[in-house]
N, C-alpha and C positions, 0 to 999 in steps of 0.2 A: 504495499500502499503507499501512494507517496506520504511523502514526510509532512508534506498541508493538509494534507488528506485525514491522517492519522491526530495531530493535532487539532486537529476542529475537533476533534469526533472527542476523542480528551475529553476540550476543552468542553461539551454540550453533553457529557455526561457528567463531567464532573467538577466544572468551574464551579459552580457552588459551594467549593466547602476550601477554594483561597476563600482569601481573608479580598475586602472590598480593593485595599491596596493592591494585594497581589495580580487580579480581576484586572482591574484598571489599565495597569502594567502591557499583562499577558493579552489581554485584547490589542493594544495600542500596536506593538510591537508586533507581533502574532497574526493577529485579525484584520486589522486597518494596515499596516508596510508602515509603518513611523522609523524613521532610526532611533537606535540608542541613543544617538545628541538629539536628539528633537524629546523626546521621551524626558532624557535626564537635564533639559533642559527645562520642560514646561512644570516635572516636580522638581525640579533645585536640588538634584541629586545627582552624581557621578553616574557615566555612559558605564563604569565596570558595576556601579548600584543595578543598577538597570541590569547590565547584562547576568550579573550573579542571581536577581532573582527570577528571571524568565530561565536559567539552569532551575534552581527550586522548584520555581512552577511544575516545569516538566516533569523532573521523577518523582514529585508530589501525586501530577496526576500518574504516569508509570505504574505507580504504588501502587496510586488506584484501585487503578487494572490487574493488577497484577492478581490482587485480594476481589475483586469480583467479576473481572471478568461480563463486565458488560457490554462494551467496545463488543467485542470479539461474537457473541451470540445476537447482539442486535449483527453484524455484518452476515452472519453463518445463519438466522430465521431471511434478510434482507433476498440473501441470493435462494434461498427455498420456496422464498413469495415470490422471483420471477423465474424460476423453473414452474411453478405452479402456470405464471401468468401463457408463458412459453407453448407448456404443456395447451389451453384455450385454444390458443390460439393454431395450433396442431392438432389438435381431435379433431376435425373431422379425418383427419391417416389413421384416429387410431379407435379401435370399439369400443365400444360402451364400456364392457367390464374393463380391457385395458387402463382407459381416459382413472376410473376410478378408483384403478388399485395404484394410480400411479398417483395421487392425487391424494391418495388414503395413508400411502407410504410418506410421501412428501408433508403432509401436515403432521404424520406421528412424531416426525423429528423434530419440527418446529417445537410439537407437545414435548418432548424431549429435555428440548433446545430451554421451556422457560423451565 
């Protein structure tokens, strides 16, 4: 997965667990693509302080994911739903039983993921 997409998903799932100060810095640098210097000037801190904060945030978000696996589950379920959509689009090539069986198998995987 692309690093930016991964960071965005981690932030979407766990960002509220960061402090307001951490969220502001993380959003400005990672999501809004401000430079470290811009954020440092705006907040009256050093570039190194901004950089260290981003590293701590990334580490914290990755640790949350290591413990909870919410992003992993989301990505897996999204892929299974995509497979169901593909089956629906190509269902005219399948018998009713094949279609039902395939959807049941995939949905069982989703239920196990939850």
